[in-house]
C-alpha positions as CSV (number, residue, x, y, z in Angstrom):
1,L,21.0,-92.1,-59.0
2,N,18.6,-90.0,-56.8
3,P,20.3,-88.3,-54.6
4,A,17.2,-88.1,-52.4
5,G,17.8,-92.1,-51.9
6,R,14.2,-92.9,-53.2
7,G,16.6,-95.0,-55.6
8,C,17.2,-95.0,-58.9
9,R,15.9,-91.9,-61.6
10,E,15.9,-94.7,-64.6
11,P,12.7,-95.9,-66.6
12,R,10.9,-98.6,-64.9
13,L,11.8,-101.0,-67.5
14,C,15.8,-100.4,-66.8
15,H,17.6,-102.7,-64.4
16,C,18.0,-100.9,-61.1
17,T,16.9,-101.8,-57.9
18,P,17.2,-99.4,-55.1
19,A,18.7,-101.1,-52.1
20,W,15.6,-100.5,-49.9
21,M,13.7,-103.2,-52.3
22,T,16.2,-105.8,-52.0
23,E,14.8,-107.0,-48.7
24,R,11.9,-108.1,-50.7
25,D,11.1,-112.4,-50.8
26,S,12.6,-113.7,-53.8
27,V,9.4,-114.2,-55.6
28,S,8.4,-111.0,-55.8
29,R,11.8,-110.4,-56.8
30,Q,10.6,-113.5,-59.9
31,K,7.6,-112.0,-60.2
32,Q,9.0,-108.5,-60.9
33,N,12.0,-109.6,-62.9
34,Q,9.5,-111.6,-65.1
35,K,7.3,-109.2,-65.9
36,Q,9.8,-106.8,-66.8
37,L,11.2,-109.0,-69.2
38,K,7.5,-109.7,-70.7
39,N,7.3,-105.5,-70.6
40,Q,10.8,-105.2,-72.4
41,Q,9.7,-108.0,-74.9
42,A,6.8,-105.3,-76.2
43,S,8.3,-103.1,-76.4
44,S,10.4,-105.1,-78.7
45,N,7.7,-106.7,-80.6
46,K,6.1,-103.0,-80.8
47,Q,9.3,-101.1,-82.1
48,T,10.4,-103.4,-84.7
49,T,6.7,-103.5,-86.3
50,L,6.5,-99.9,-86.9
51,G,8.2,-101.1,-90.1
52,E,10.0,-103.6,-92.3
53,N,13.7,-102.5,-90.5
54,V,14.6,-102.1,-86.9
55,D,15.1,-98.4,-86.0
56,S,18.0,-99.4,-83.1
57,N,21.1,-99.4,-84.4
58,V,22.7,-101.2,-81.1
59,D,21.3,-101.8,-77.2
60,L,24.0,-100.9,-74.5
61,N,23.0,-102.4,-71.8
62,T,24.8,-101.7,-68.2
63,D,23.9,-103.9,-64.7
64,M,26.2,-103.5,-62.2
65,V,29.3,-102.3,-63.3
66,G,30.5,-100.6,-59.9
67,R,31.8,-103.7,-58.3
68,I,34.2,-105.9,-58.4
69,D,33.8,-109.8,-59.4
70,T,34.2,-111.7,-56.2
71,E,35.5,-114.7,-58.0
72,R,38.3,-113.2,-60.6
73,K,41.6,-114.4,-59.1
74,T,43.4,-112.6,-62.2
75,A,46.0,-109.2,-61.9
76,D,43.7,-107.1,-63.2
77,T,41.2,-107.2,-60.7
78,N,41.0,-103.6,-60.5
79,N,40.8,-102.6,-64.5
80,Y,38.2,-104.9,-66.5
81,V,34.9,-105.0,-67.3
82,Y,32.9,-108.6,-68.8
83,V,31.4,-107.8,-72.3
84,I,28.9,-109.6,-73.7
85,G,27.7,-110.4,-76.9
86,H,30.5,-109.1,-78.8
87,D,30.2,-112.3,-81.4
88,K,27.1,-111.6,-82.2
89,L,24.7,-110.1,-85.0
90,S,27.5,-107.3,-85.9
91,S,31.0,-107.3,-86.3
92,D,31.1,-103.9,-85.9
93,L,30.7,-104.2,-82.2
94,P,34.2,-105.2,-81.1
95,V,35.7,-102.7,-83.4
96,I,34.4,-100.1,-82.2
97,N,34.7,-100.6,-78.5
98,E,37.7,-102.3,-78.6
99,G,39.3,-99.9,-80.9
100,V,37.4,-96.9,-77.9
101,N,38.3,-98.6,-75.5
102,N,42.3,-98.7,-76.3
103,K,42.3,-95.0,-76.9
104,Y,40.8,-93.8,-74.0
105,T,40.1,-96.3,-71.1
106,K,42.2,-99.3,-71.4
107,L,40.4,-102.3,-69.8
108,T,40.8,-105.6,-69.9
109,L,37.7,-106.6,-72.0
110,D,37.0,-109.9,-70.8
111,Y,34.6,-112.3,-73.1
112,K,34.0,-115.1,-70.6
113,Y,30.5,-114.9,-70.2
114,D,30.4,-115.6,-74.3
115,D,31.6,-119.0,-73.9
116,P,28.7,-121.4,-75.5
117,K,29.9,-123.5,-73.2
118,D,29.2,-121.4,-69.6
119,V,26.2,-122.3,-67.9
120,N,24.9,-119.1,-67.0
121,R,24.0,-117.9,-70.6
122,I,23.7,-114.3,-69.5
123,Y,23.1,-113.3,-73.2
124,F,19.8,-115.4,-73.7
125,R,18.9,-114.4,-70.3
126,S,19.0,-110.8,-69.2
127,D,17.6,-107.7,-70.4
128,H,19.2,-106.7,-73.7
129,Y,17.9,-110.4,-74.9
130,N,14.6,-109.1,-76.3
131,F,16.1,-106.9,-79.0
132,A,18.7,-109.0,-79.8
133,R,15.9,-111.5,-80.6
134,K,15.2,-108.8,-83.2
135,G,18.4,-108.4,-84.5
136,V,19.2,-105.4,-82.9
137,P,23.2,-106.0,-82.0
138,I,23.5,-105.7,-78.4
139,L,27.1,-105.6,-75.3
140,F,26.2,-105.8,-72.2
141,F,28.8,-104.0,-69.9
142,Y,28.7,-106.3,-66.4
143,D,31.5,-106.4,-63.5
144,G,30.8,-110.7,-62.9
145,M,29.6,-110.7,-59.7
146,L,27.1,-113.4,-60.0
147,L,28.0,-114.5,-56.6
148,A,28.5,-112.7,-53.2
149,D,25.7,-109.8,-52.6
150,Y,24.0,-110.9,-56.0
151,H,20.5,-109.3,-55.4
152,K,20.9,-109.3,-51.9
153,P,19.9,-106.8,-49.1
154,T,23.8,-107.0,-48.2
155,D,24.4,-105.2,-51.4
156,T,25.5,-101.6,-50.5
157,V,27.0,-99.1,-51.8
158,E,30.6,-99.1,-49.6
159,K,31.3,-101.6,-51.8
160,I,31.3,-100.3,-54.9
161,N,34.3,-99.1,-56.3
162,F,33.9,-95.7,-57.5
163,D,37.3,-95.6,-59.4
164,L,37.2,-98.4,-61.2
165,M,33.2,-97.7,-62.0
166,E,34.2,-94.3,-63.8
167,K,35.8,-95.7,-65.9
168,R,34.2,-98.5,-66.9
169,V,31.2,-95.9,-67.9
170,K,33.5,-93.4,-69.5
171,M,34.6,-96.6,-71.9
172,I,30.5,-97.0,-72.8
173,F,30.2,-93.4,-73.2
174,Y,33.2,-93.5,-75.8
175,T,31.1,-96.6,-77.6
176,A,27.9,-94.9,-77.7
177,W,29.6,-92.3,-78.9
178,E,31.3,-94.0,-81.7
179,M,28.1,-95.7,-82.8
180,V,25.3,-92.9,-82.9
181,N,28.2,-90.4,-84.7
182,R,28.5,-92.9,-87.6
183,D,27.4,-92.4,-91.0
184,A,26.3,-95.8,-91.3
185,M,23.6,-98.1,-88.6
186,L,26.1,-101.1,-87.8
187,K,26.1,-104.2,-90.1
188,R,23.8,-106.4,-89.3
189,D,26.1,-109.5,-90.7
190,T,26.7,-112.1,-88.2
191,P,24.2,-114.2,-87.4
192,L,22.8,-115.0,-83.8
193,N,23.4,-118.8,-83.0
194,M,20.9,-119.4,-80.9
195,P,21.5,-122.6,-77.8
196,A,20.5,-125.6,-77.8
197,T,16.9,-125.7,-75.4
198,R,18.0,-127.8,-72.4
């Protein structure tokens, strides 16, 4: 985050909305999200047409990793992260992610959003999907806060659980570190089963 309070230092294509922008009406937010997804689709198309092989090893997507899911009523509420995409495109994904988690952070890795029956269909509608559809393995780390303050001005900084966010970000870092320091690219050995269209 930008210490000057002007929002995020990430490139515009990253999904990060500064608090002062959340007061816009939902129509302009929807248009912005649609434009963002189109830009990402164009970027993924460009990247995969440069050569026969996709030169991206993996896409680790993080979105909202600082809050606690207000609907989660389990004993691990202060020690979890939802992981989306662990069972798609590469059998290396869960092995690496679970391995570093067991070694360093011991979070509960919750795969509920990978359930094919999940009505949210997060894997197929989030930022990473434009890369996944081109065969780039992805892991999406998420706090699961779909209700309460999701994309609302009430999503304020005092609601962030900084200790849990730090633990989640460390686990994501260790996952990335392990992946980029491998001798080989991640296997592409698990088909991406497309959901039926509605």
